[in-house]
N, C-alpha and C positions, 0 to 999 in steps of 0.2 A: 646642617645643610648641604645639599649637592650644588655644584656648581653648575650654572645653566649656561656651559659652552656649547658651540655647535654640534660638536661630537659626543657630547654626553649622553650616554645609552638612555638615562631616564628621561632625559628633555626628549629625546628621539621616541620613547616608547608612549610618553603622554601626548606627543603631538599626533602620533599614529593612533591612538585611541579617539582623539578628537576628530580626525579624517574618517575613521570607521563608522564613528556614530554619525557623522553627518552623510555618508554614504548609505548606512542602514536605513536612515529616515528616508532617504530618497527610495531606497528598495521597498519599505513597508508602504508607501503612496503608490508605487507602480503595481504592488501585490494587491492591493485594494481595488484598482482599475482591472487587474487582470481576472479577479475574482467577479467583479460587477458586470463586465463584458463576456464572461464565460470563454476567455481566450484559451483557456486550458482545454477546451472540449476537442479542438484541431490535433491535440499532441497526443491522444490515447489515454487521457486519464481520467478517473472516475470524478473526481472533482479538483478544486484548486489546491487544497493540501497534497492531494496525490500527485498533482503536477508538481509542486515544489520538491517533494520529496524524489523524485524521478530526475528532475531538472538540476537540483542543486546538491544531491546526495546528504540530506539530513532526514532525521527519523520523522516519520509519519506523525509521532505525537507532538514534536516540535513545530512542524510545519503546520498543524492543525491550530496551535497556539499562535503563531505567526500571523494566520489568516484573521483570527481574530483581533489580535492587535492592531494589524493593519487597518481594520474598519474602526477600532476604537479610536484610534490617534487621530482621526479626521475631525472628532470632537472634543479632544484634549490638546490643546495648542502648547499648554505649559509642559505638558509631558513629553511631548514631539520635540518642543525646544531643547528641553533636558537632553533628550537622545541626540539631537543634532549637534550640540554644543559639548558633548563628552560628558555632561553633569552626572548623567545615568547611563550604566551599561543596556544593551539589550535585554539582557535576561532580568533586570530589575524593571524595566520598562513594560515587558511584557505581563510581568506579575501585576503591575500597578493599574495596566488597562482592564483587567477583570474586574475592578471595583471602583475606580476613582470616576469620580462626575466632576462637571465643570466648576462647581461651586467648592470642592474639595480639593481639586488638585494641586493648587500652589503649596497648601499646607502639606500634603502628601509627597510632594517632589522635595521638599526641604527634610522631611522625616526619613525618606528613603535613602537620603545621600550617607546616613550614618547607620545603617542597619543592612545586614545581610539579604541577598535576595530570598533566602528560606524564611525569614521573619516577614518580608513582605506577603509572602505567599501565604504564611499563616494567618496573618492579618486579613488578608483577602477570605480565606474561607470562612472565618469568623464573621466578617460583616456581611458577607453574602448569605449567611444563614440567620442574621438576626429577625428579617422579615419573614413572617409566617409563610408567606407564599414562596419563599426562599425553599422551604423543605419541600413542598410539591415540586419545584423546578428541579431539585437534586434528585427526586425519585424519577422524573421525566428524563434526566440527562444521564442516568447512570450509563456506566460504559465499561467496556473492556476491548483493549486495542494490544495487538502484539505485532512486531516486525523482527526482521533479520537484520542485523548488523555484522557484515562479515562472518566471524565464526561465533557469534553470540546471538543468543534469542532473547528478546528484550519484551517486556510486559508491562502495561500501565493500566491500573484499575480505577475508576471512580465510582464510589458506591455511597447510598445513604447510610449513615452511621451505624444504624440498626443492623442493616444487612452486612456491613464492613466487619461488624464485630462477631458475626455468625462465621464468616471466612476466617478471622483472626484466631477464633476458637477451634476452629475443625483443623487449622494448620498447626497450631500450637499442641494440639493433642497428638497429632502424627509426629510432629517434631521429636516430641519425648519418647517415641518409639522407634526411631529410624536410628539404625547402628552409626556411631560416629566413625567417619574416616579415620585411619592413622594420623596423629598429631592434630585432630580437628576436635576437640572436645573443650576447649576453653571459650570464654565471652566472646571471643573475636570471631570464632567460628560458627556464632549462632545464625548469621544469614545464610551461610552455607548450608546448614543443617536444614533450615526452612526452605530453602531450594531444593534438597533432596526430599524433602516431605511432600512439597507439591508435585514433583515427579510422581512419587509413590502415590500419592491420593489419586492421581489421574491415571496411573497405570492399572491400579486397582480396578477400575471400572470398565476397562476395556474388554469386549468379549470376543474380539478379532480383529484381524488386521485388514484394511481394504484392499490389501494387495492380493489377499488369500481368495477372494470371490468377487464376483462382478455381476450386477443384475443383467438380466436378460430383457432387452427393450423391444417390444414386437411394433413394428410400423406397418401400418397400412397405407397404401398409395393407389391412386386411380391412373390407369395406363394411359388415358389420354392427357392427364396432367403432367406424368412424366416425360412424355413425347413433345408436348407443347410449351412446358414450362409454366404451366398454369395450376392452380388449385393448390391446397396444402397437402400434408402427410397427417394422419390420424394415430395417435398412440392408442394402444390397446389398453381399455379402462381409462382412458386418460383424455386429454384435450386435443385440438388439432393445433400442429405446427408447422413452421415453414420448412421446405425443402431443406434450407440452408441449415436449420436447427437440427434436421436429421443428420445431416453431413458431419456436423460436430458431434453427434452422440457416436458415430464409427470410431471417433479417435480415442474414447473412453469408456465403452460398455459393449457389451454382446449385442447385437442387433440383427433381428431377422426380419426381413422385407417380405410382405403378402400384397402382390400385385395383383387388383381387381379390376374387371371392366365396369361399366356405367351400371349395370344390374347388380354389382358387389359379388360377382361370381369370380371365384380365384382363377387366375390364368398364370400365375407363377409363385412359387414359394422359393424365396430365396435364402440361401445358407447362414447360419448364425456366425458373425464376423467376430473374432476376439480382438480385445486389446494385446498389446505386447505382453509376452509371457513374464513372469515374476522376475526372472533374471535380466531380461532386457529393460524392464522398467525401473529396476534398481539402478542399472547401469547408466541409464538416460539421466537419472536424478544425480547420481554420483558425479557424472561429467559436466553436466550444465550448473549443479548447484543450487539453481532458482530459475525463475522464469526469466527468458531470454530476452524480453522487451528491453530495449536500451535504458538503463537506469532503474529497472523494476527489481530484478532479483529476488522477489518474495518466494519463500518455500510453502506458503500457506495456499491450499487449494489447488496445488499444480496438477497438471495433466500432461500426458505425452501427446504432442499433436505432429501428424503426418505433413513434413513440408509440402511435399507432392500428397494431395488427398488420397486416401484409401480408394474413395468412389472414383477417382480419375485414373486409376491404375498404380498408386503409389505404392512402395513396398513398406511392409513392417519389418524394417531393419535399424540399427542403430544411426547410419548415416541419413536415413530419411525421417528420423523423430527429433524433435526437440522439446524441451519443458516450457510450458506456458502456464501462467496462472488462469483461473476462471475467466477474469475480466478480459485480459488480452487474448484469450482463446476466442471468446465472443467477438472481439473486434475483427479477427481474421474471418470467421464463418458468416458472421451476420452484419457487419459494418464495412467491408470492403478494403479493409487492410490486406497486406501480404507480405510473404517473406521469403527468403531463400536463404541456403546454406551452402556455403563454397566448400570445396574440398579440403581445404585447410581447416574447416570447423566454424569460419566466420559466418555469424547470421545475420543478414541485413534485413531491416523492415522498411516498407514502403506504406505512404499513406493513400487513401483511395484515389487519388489523382496520379499515383505512381511516383511521385516525388520520395526520394530517398529520406528516411527519418533517422536523426540521429540525438542523442541526449545530450544534454549541458546546454549553456547559453549558446546564442547564434555567434558564429566566427565574426571578428571585426572585419572593416571593409578591405585591410591591408593584409589579411590574413591567408587570404587566396581559399578556394574551396574546390573540391573534387568535383568534376562534372557529373551531372545526374542523368540517369536515362529518361528519355522522353515519356516512357511508358514502363512502369515495372511489370514484369509477366505475372500474371495470376496464376497460382498453383493450386 
């Protein structure tokens, strides 16, 4: 037995564990309210999980689970109490909330104390599929998510068992044929071989690189609309779009403007405007690593954005380009957000009201804060 002295590190760790659980319970309650009131919308997030990922720096997969658990805990008082008293840690609680019910939670809490979190997850999967309706639910809720965590690319998939077997069989088939790296042919190296197989399987299906070609987008615009700021623009063989959407296309596609009068007669044919050349686009991706929106950092579906818009005279050079994901690119062009890039490379983002946006929790009252400009310059 360990002595329970004031400076006993085991006692200190146990006390800290209880305090962490109590704090996490408060956080779960707050997250449920953030989601219910859509408070995440003002911070440039797609949904509550995306907001948690950016604000607190955890993976999107875990953030999604936290949102589900936060709502479930409101109807599971025993599980919630187990978290706040340190009886169960957050990982076990998140897994329990996926299948616990009010009339089963007491027994489940007692059981969960003596098994690892993986066992809880496994039982949850089994119990959720006992009901025939759950098979249909599994089909509807199939998903594939991925995200970047520093220098790691992580992926999480949930598929119905039959479809999952198809994926497993295909990967195992390729795994047997992928050459092993030096010193990687033992049982412990099998996960690495499977990762190589996935890359090989995806690479074999690529017919080209998006960096080597760019679609030409033809935009038809009415002259009076451009002058007065009214009317939309029409894509050739496509729908009508807002002028702001057309401006966003300038950032990542070849675009040719056809200006017409009220009768449809062409009065000016604009030149085609290309995205940055391949070498410059690669350099922007290398420099920024991912989306420059505070806390985002994703490398999926990223685009080179002109800080000072091309349509407003901005240059296509490295100092005037930043990497943004598809979602945050649209925030700038169509939802009133703006950004600036200082000479030292620092990128600052501003809400539609001109207030400076920063990632992370709000500073405490005694921490002080940098004064904000009354209105951010729209670029």
